[in-house]
N, C-alpha and C positions, 0 to 999 in steps of 0.2 A: 484111279482118279483121286483117292484120298491122299496118296503120296504126293501127287502133283499139286494138290491144293495146299498141303502142309508146307511144301518147300518152294512153291511158286514156280515150279518147272512144268509149265503147261505148254505142250507142243502147239505150234502156230495153227495147225489144222483143227485143234480142239478149242481154241479161244472163242470162236463164234458160238460153239456149243455152250460154253460157260455163260457167255453173255445172253444167249437165248434162254438158257435155263433160269437165270436170274430174272429176266423180264417176265417169263411165264409164271414164276412164283408170285411176283407182285400182282400180275393181272389176275391170277387165280384167287389170291386172298382178297383183292378188291372186288371180285365177283361173288365172294361169300364163302370160299373154301375155308374150312375150320382149322387151318394150320397156320403156323407162324410165318412171318415174312422176314425174320431176322437173318435167315440163311443167305438171301439174295445179296444184301449189302456186304456180308462177310465174304462171299465169293468174289464180288467185284473188287473189294479192298485187297484181297489176296492176289488177285490177278494183276492189278496195277502195281502193287508192291513188288511183285516178282519182276515186272518190267523195269522198275526203278533199280532193283538189285542188279539186273543184267546191264543196265546202262553204266553203273558205277563199278561193275565187276567185283562185287563183294564176295568174300569167302562164304563157305557153306553155313557156318555158324551164324554170321551176321545176316545172311540171307534168311535163314529160318526165323530169326528174331524179327526182322523187318516184315516178313510175310505175315507172321502171327500178329504183329502190331497193326498191319494194314487191315487184316481181317477183323480184328477187334475194333478198329477205328470206324468201320462201317456200322457196327452196333452202337458205338458211342455217339456217332453223328446223328443217326436216325432217331435215337431216343434221347439225345442230349444228356448222356450219362458218362462223362469222361473217366471218372474214377472206376465205375463198374466195367467199362471197356478195358481199362488197364489191368484190372484184376482178372478179367476174362482171358486176356492174352496170356498172363502168367500162370494162372491156375489150370486152365483147360487146354489152351492151344500149345503152350510150351511145357507145362507140367513141371516147371522149376522156377525158383525165384533167384534173381541176381540183380545187383545194382545196375549193371549195364542194360539188361533187358527191361528192368523196371523203368529206368529213365527214358529209354527209347519208346516203350509202349505208352507211357504217360504223355510224352511229347506228341506222339502221333495222334493219340486220342483227343488231346486238347485242341490240336490244329483242326482235326476233323470236326469237332464240336463247334468251333468258331466258324469254320467255313459253312457248315450246314445251317447255321443260324440265318444265313441269307434267305433261306426258304422254309426252314423248319421252325415251328413255334418253340419258344423257350419255356412255355408252361409245362408243368409236370404232366406226365402221360396220363395219370389218373387224378381226378379231382376229389380229394378226400380231406378230412379234417386231421388234426394232430391228436395223437394218442398220449396218454399219461404213462409215466414210468415208475409208478409206485410199486411197493413190494408185492401187493396183491395182484397187480397187473402183470408183473414179471412171472409170478407163480402160475397165473392163468395162461399166459403165453407159453410157458414151458409145458404145461399140460396139453395144450392144443398141439404144440409141436410134436410131443411124444405120440399123440394119437394119430397124426397124419403121416408119421414116419413110415410105417409099414405100407399104407396105401400108396405113398410116393414110390417106394421100392417096387411095389407091384406094377405101378404105371410104367416105370422105367423098363422093367422086364417085358411088359406087354409091348411097348414101343420097339424094343429090340427084336421081339418075335415077329411082329407084323412087318417090320422093315426087312428082315431076313427072308420073308416069304412073300414080299410084295409082288403084285402082278407085273409081268414083264412082256416085252414083245407085243404080239397081237392081242394078248389078253387085256392089255390096258384099254383097248378100244371099246370093250364092253364093261370092264370092271370099274373104270373111273367114272363114266357117265352114270352107271348104276349107283355108285357111292354119292355122286352129286344129287341124284334124284332122291335118294333116301334122306340126305341132309336137307334138301328143300322141303320134303314132307315134314320132317321134324321141326323145321323152322316155321312152319305154318302155325304151330302152337307155341314154339319156343324160339322166337327170332334172335335171342341173344346167343344162340349157338353158332351163328354165322360169323365169319371173319376170324381173326387171329386170337380171339379171346378177350379183347378189350371190353366189349359190351357185357360179357358174362362177369368179368372181374368187377367192373364198375357197378353192376347190379348187386354183387355181393358186398362191396364196400358201402353202397348206399343203404343196404339192408332190404330184405324181402321176406315173404312168408315162408314157412317151413316147407309147404308142399312145392312151391315154385323153386325153392333152393334145391330140394332133393331132385326134382325133375331136371333142372339145369345141370346138376352134377352128373347124373347118369347120362343125359343126352349129350352134353359136351364131350365127355370121355368117349362115348360110343362113336360119335361121328369123327372125332380125331383119329381114333384107331382104324376105323373103317376106311377113311380117306387115305391114310398111309398104306394100308393093306392093298388098296385098289391100284397103287402104283404112283401116287403123288409124292413129290419131294418137297419138303418144307420143314420149318423148325417146330420144336415143341416147347420153346421157352415161354412165350406168352400164353399158349394154351395150358401149359402146366401151371403157370402162375394163376390163371383163372380157375382151374380145377381146384387148386389148393385153397384159393379164397372161398370158393363155395363150400369146400369141406370144412374149413374153419368156422364159417358162418353156421353151417348145419350143426356143428357140435354145440355152439352157443345156443342156438334155438332149441335143440333137444334138451340142453341143460335147463333152460328157462321153463320148459314144459314138463320137466321132471322125468324125462326119458333116460337121462344119464344117471345111473345110480349113485347115491351119496358115498358109497364105499370106494369109488374110484380114487378119491383123495379126501383125507379128513377135512371136514368143514366145507364141503362143496356147496352146501346150502347158502353160504354167504356169498358165493360167486355166481348165483343163478341170474343176477341182473347185470352181469358183466357187459362191458362195452362191446357191442357187436362189431364195430370197426376193428378193434384190437384183435378180436377172434379171427376175422377175415384176413388181416395182415399177417398174423402169426401163422395161419394156415398157408398163406401164399409163400412166405419165406421158408417155412419148414418143408413143405411139399416140393418147392422148386429146388431147394438145396439137395434133397434126396434124388429127385428125378434127374437132375443134371449131374449129380455126384460132385457138386462144387459149392460148398457151404459159403465161402467168402464171396464168390460171385453172386450167389443168390441174395445174400445180405446186402451187398452194395446195390444190386439191381432194384430190389424192393424199396430201399430208402430213396434211391434216385427216381424211380418211377412215381412214387407217391409224395415226394418232397417232405419227408418226415424230419423233424428236428432232433436234437440230441436226446430228448426224453425218450424217444422210441428205440434208442440203441440197445439198451439192456433187455427189454422184452423181446426184441427181434433176435438178439444173440442167444437168449434162453431158448427160443423156439427152434432156432437152427441146431443148437447143441443137442437138444432132446430128440429132435427128428432124426438126426444122424445116428444118435445112440440107438434108438429103437429100430432104425432101418438096418443096423448091423445084425439084427436078429434074423433077417431074411436070409435063408440058406443061399450060399454062393453057387453060381452055375458051375457044372462040371466042365 
């Protein structure tokens, strides 16, 4: 199936399965499933791009570029992030950069974004303020990125583990309802864990108490992994972003209460009243970069999702760089 998705060569008898899978993912997330909905538009984009490639009888290389661009265009259109969609196609789906692929991916993402505007709001996905890009802010963002790097690597490994051992066949009939029941019980106290992570991330960007932040961090991570293990198919992009935002906010709240020792970095005492929004954003971009293993895509997504201006570029790049650096300390799988 992954080969068919990548190259757009989906047998006619399986196309209905892809369509049904995409619809079920959207319905599941709309019903409160704690996974991302970004996989559904990517699947549909790849499916239609493959059909277009068949119609024009394109060669294999151009077909692969077009299918990757179509899949990324689904992401770009739904979230109104054409630049992030372009980078997503090049960095993740194609794994290579070229002028031809870049121009085609950008064109398809821009077209998809414009067409989606007929129904999708042009407002940023998250409503947040603008952060400053001063030297102290950059240093703090780098520190937050460094501290969320290893947890991001652990989350990526955990997702790989649960997906490789997800319930299949008849086991899904009891595992998935049980996971939904557990999620519902957790949501009685933490309603922000429901859905693709937008509520949890917005809570982090708005700022919350230390206890609620820690509870949401543990709860959201647990229900995401449980749902994937129970047999659900869905994305981890927006859930990962929300977990990273909560982790970054938690670090700032711990620093303000003195739980983070001053020896972590010289002069940490001057940073104890650091902007909580910057901490959450730095956690988002660093954690997402590591969990997706795509630093450029994560950087473009967070800027696009939150509508940050040029002042945020340096802090976000510092967080991504340090997160990827510390994540490299995680032992590679055999």
